[in-house]
N, CA, C and O of each residue as an XYZ file, in Angstrom:
288
protein
N     -12.492     13.754    -42.218
C     -13.102     12.541    -41.693
C     -14.386     12.956    -40.813
O     -14.292     13.779    -39.903
N     -15.599     12.317    -41.160
C     -16.676     12.689    -40.488
C     -16.699     12.131    -39.028
O     -15.915     11.260    -38.651
N     -17.605     12.667    -38.278
C     -17.530     12.062    -36.847
C     -18.169     10.647    -36.810
O     -17.941      9.933    -35.834
N     -18.925     10.225    -37.781
C     -19.439      8.989    -37.838
C     -18.269      7.967    -37.890
O     -18.426      6.883    -37.329
N     -17.245      8.214    -38.452
C     -16.129      7.274    -38.570
C     -14.957      7.473    -37.866
O     -13.979      6.805    -38.201
N     -14.860      8.300    -36.913
C     -13.993      8.629    -35.910
C     -13.794      7.391    -34.977
O     -14.800      6.752    -34.668
N     -12.658      7.032    -34.539
C     -12.477      5.960    -33.570
C     -12.294      6.769    -32.159
O     -12.109      7.986    -32.143
N     -12.358      6.047    -31.094
C     -12.177      6.582    -29.723
C     -13.436      6.601    -29.056
O     -14.466      6.466    -29.717
N     -13.469      6.761    -27.760
C     -14.756      6.692    -26.932
C     -15.695      7.890    -27.233
O     -15.263      9.035    -27.366
N     -16.949      7.573    -27.328
C     -17.954      8.548    -27.564
C     -18.279      9.257    -26.131
O     -18.408      8.553    -25.129
N     -18.379     10.370    -26.081
C     -18.668     11.172    -24.867
C     -20.094     11.422    -24.832
O     -20.659     11.660    -25.900
N     -20.820     11.398    -23.648
C     -22.134     11.686    -23.599
C     -22.363     13.126    -23.673
O     -21.514     13.958    -23.355
N     -23.505     13.389    -24.092
C     -23.891     14.947    -24.301
C     -23.836     15.608    -23.009
O     -24.044     15.011    -21.952
N     -23.542     16.896    -23.100
C     -23.486     17.641    -21.729
C     -24.732     17.671    -20.964
O     -24.622     17.746    -19.740
N     -25.969     17.622    -21.516
C     -27.067     17.476    -20.890
C     -27.215     16.201    -20.173
O     -27.881     16.153    -19.138
N     -26.617     15.140    -20.678
C     -26.741     13.822    -19.887
C     -25.788     13.784    -18.802
O     -26.116     13.265    -17.735
N     -24.626     14.288    -18.970
C     -23.498     14.477    -17.941
C     -24.168     15.284    -16.769
O     -24.060     14.842    -15.625
N     -24.871     16.473    -17.014
C     -25.454     17.287    -16.088
C     -26.507     16.395    -15.130
O     -26.548     16.391    -13.899
N     -27.369     15.622    -16.094
C     -28.376     14.863    -15.501
C     -27.730     13.655    -14.471
O     -28.341     13.330    -13.453
N     -26.678     13.151    -14.777
C     -26.048     12.161    -14.115
C     -25.377     12.668    -12.854
O     -25.381     11.985    -11.830
N     -24.867     13.723    -12.910
C     -24.272     14.514    -11.683
C     -25.395     14.877    -10.739
O     -25.299     14.718     -9.522
N     -26.432     15.357    -11.324
C     -27.612     15.757    -10.426
C     -28.274     14.647     -9.678
O     -28.742     14.756     -8.545
N     -28.271     13.507    -10.454
C     -28.938     12.293     -9.712
C     -27.810     11.652     -8.602
O     -28.142     11.164     -7.522
N     -26.506     11.748     -9.059
C     -25.486     11.246     -8.030
C     -25.701     12.203     -6.652
O     -25.779     11.703     -5.530
N     -25.771     13.391     -6.861
C     -25.785     14.442     -5.665
C     -27.078     14.019     -4.925
O     -26.997     13.881     -3.705
N     -28.161     13.820     -5.489
C     -29.427     13.611     -4.849
C     -29.406     12.168     -4.128
O     -30.001     11.966     -3.069
N     -28.729     11.276     -4.746
C     -28.488      9.957     -4.025
C     -27.808      9.978     -2.830
O     -28.197      9.391     -1.821
N     -26.589     10.776     -2.929
C     -25.802     10.902     -1.755
C     -26.532     11.690     -0.679
O     -26.385     11.388      0.505
N     -27.285     12.654     -1.046
C     -27.933     13.470      0.002
C     -29.006     12.686      0.630
O     -29.230     12.837      1.831
N     -29.655     11.900     -0.049
C     -30.731     10.862      0.533
C     -30.174      9.830      1.467
O     -30.616      9.654      2.602
N     -29.132      9.121      0.910
C     -28.793      7.753      1.567
C     -27.491      8.003      2.323
O     -27.163      7.190      3.188
N     -26.725      9.063      2.066
C     -25.318      9.155      2.724
C     -24.509      8.171      2.378
O     -24.360      7.810      1.211
N     -23.855      7.603      3.489
C     -22.853      6.449      2.966
C     -23.475      5.116      2.758
O     -22.788      4.184      2.337
N     -24.706      4.976      3.022
C     -25.390      3.633      2.920
C     -25.710      3.377      1.438
O     -26.146      4.292      0.740
N     -25.511      2.220      0.982
C     -25.681      1.850     -0.478
C     -27.215      1.446     -0.462
O     -27.622      0.466      0.162
N     -28.088      2.348     -1.256
C     -29.554      1.915     -1.425
C     -29.792      0.708     -2.133
O     -28.901      0.238     -2.840
N     -30.907      0.148     -2.018
C     -31.256     -1.137     -2.801
C     -31.807     -0.652     -4.054
O     -32.236      0.499     -4.137
N     -31.825     -1.607     -5.217
C     -32.361     -1.406     -6.401
C     -33.873     -0.799     -6.307
O     -34.292      0.201     -6.890
N     -34.515     -1.580     -5.505
C     -36.009     -1.048     -5.308
C     -36.073      0.340     -4.688
O     -37.019      1.053     -5.020
N     -35.201      0.792     -3.849
C     -35.346      2.100     -3.315
C     -34.979      3.153     -4.437
O     -35.586      4.219     -4.537
N     -33.952      2.784     -5.264
C     -33.618      3.643     -6.365
C     -34.646      3.821     -7.304
O     -34.882      4.915     -7.815
N     -35.343      2.667     -7.584
C     -36.464      2.864     -8.611
C     -37.653      3.723     -8.111
O     -38.236      4.575     -8.782
N     -37.940      3.352     -6.764
C     -39.040      4.146     -6.129
C     -38.734      5.608     -5.926
O     -39.525      6.525     -6.144
N     -37.627      5.711     -5.530
C     -37.151      7.259     -5.069
C     -36.772      8.213     -6.366
O     -37.008      9.421     -6.359
N     -36.212      7.592     -7.375
C     -35.742      8.348     -8.451
C     -36.397      7.950     -9.827
O     -36.037      8.384    -10.921
N     -37.341      7.120     -9.615
C     -38.100      6.755    -11.057
C     -37.209      6.074    -12.101
O     -37.363      6.324    -13.296
N     -36.258      5.198    -11.656
C     -35.176      4.740    -12.411
C     -35.835      3.319    -12.891
O     -36.644      2.721    -12.182
N     -35.452      2.896    -14.028
C     -35.741      1.532    -14.442
C     -34.970      0.620    -13.540
O     -34.014      1.061    -12.902
N     -35.378     -0.750    -13.451
C     -34.612     -1.648    -12.723
C     -33.195     -1.765    -13.309
O     -32.294     -1.762    -12.470
N     -32.850     -1.865    -14.564
C     -31.656     -1.992    -15.261
C     -30.697     -0.952    -14.734
O     -29.569     -1.213    -14.316
N     -31.294      0.369    -14.794
C     -30.515      1.533    -14.341
C     -30.283      1.624    -12.943
O     -29.295      2.233    -12.532
N     -31.132      1.055    -12.130
C     -31.040      1.012    -10.689
C     -29.851     -0.091    -10.321
O     -29.062      0.085     -9.392
N     -29.845     -1.126    -11.097
C     -28.892     -2.199    -10.766
C     -27.431     -1.626    -11.118
O     -26.456     -1.981    -10.457
N     -27.324     -0.712    -12.204
C     -26.070     -0.229    -12.525
C     -25.565      0.884    -11.440
O     -24.392      0.976    -11.079
N     -26.567      1.665    -11.002
C     -26.262      2.648    -10.001
C     -25.861      1.795     -8.641
O     -24.855      2.065     -7.985
N     -26.602      0.935     -8.368
C     -26.366      0.237     -6.969
C     -24.930     -0.412     -7.127
O     -24.176     -0.375     -6.155
N     -24.574     -0.927     -8.155
C     -23.327     -1.663     -8.438
C     -22.216     -0.603     -8.403
O     -21.194     -0.804     -7.747
N     -22.415      0.553     -9.123
C     -21.283      1.580     -8.937
C     -21.235      2.058     -7.511
O     -20.124      2.182     -6.996
N     -22.229      2.317     -6.870
C     -22.124      2.819     -5.429
C     -21.443      1.574     -4.576
O     -20.521      1.817     -3.798
N     -21.908      0.324     -4.749
C     -21.200     -0.802     -4.008
C     -19.659     -0.712     -4.319
O     -18.815     -0.820     -3.429
N     -19.370     -0.520     -5.564
C     -17.756     -0.601     -5.936
C     -17.200      0.693     -5.209
O     -16.155      0.552     -4.573
N     -17.747      1.827     -5.240
C     -17.253      2.979     -4.644
C     -17.124      2.775     -3.180
O     -16.247      3.400     -2.583
N     -17.931      1.939     -2.524
C     -17.805      1.777     -0.905
C     -16.885      0.556     -0.613
O     -16.823      0.137      0.543
N     -16.107     -0.084     -1.692
C     -15.157     -0.977     -1.213
C     -13.981     -0.411     -0.664
O     -13.603      0.657     -1.144
N     -13.280     -0.972      0.330
C     -12.019     -0.306      0.827
C     -11.039     -0.242     -0.215
O     -10.880     -1.152     -1.030
N     -10.299      0.956     -0.197
C      -9.261      1.097     -1.354
C      -7.940      0.677     -0.735
O      -7.700      0.860      0.459
N      -7.160      0.154     -1.514
C      -5.779     -0.270     -1.106
C      -4.958      1.048     -0.830
O      -5.085      2.075     -1.497
N      -4.141      0.899      0.184
C      -3.380      2.075      0.681
C      -2.325      2.275     -0.329
O      -1.816      1.352     -0.964
N      -2.021      3.514     -0.447
C      -0.883      3.908     -1.475
C       0.229      4.388     -0.725
O       0.059      4.968      0.347
N       1.351      4.186     -1.212
C       2.643      4.880     -0.609
C       3.496      3.592     -0.164
O       3.413      2.497     -0.719
N       4.262      3.872      0.842
C       5.137      2.644      1.198
C       4.455      1.623      1.933
O       3.509      1.909      2.666
N       4.883      0.413      1.785
C       4.321     -0.664      2.580
C       5.177     -1.051      3.691
O       4.830     -1.953      4.453
């Protein structure tokens, strides 16, 4: 069966994975624990507004308090 018809998730190419990790590290180094605005992401990293909104949303989700695991 050709790759065109395979089911399941499509993985990003290794080069795009590397690029995403590099950007993530740079964002954390620049802003620390603060969630940057979309305007800051656009200005500082040359992102489009749509990409900056996705990154900001992911960072906000990551900064939400996580439920405690274990015994209650």
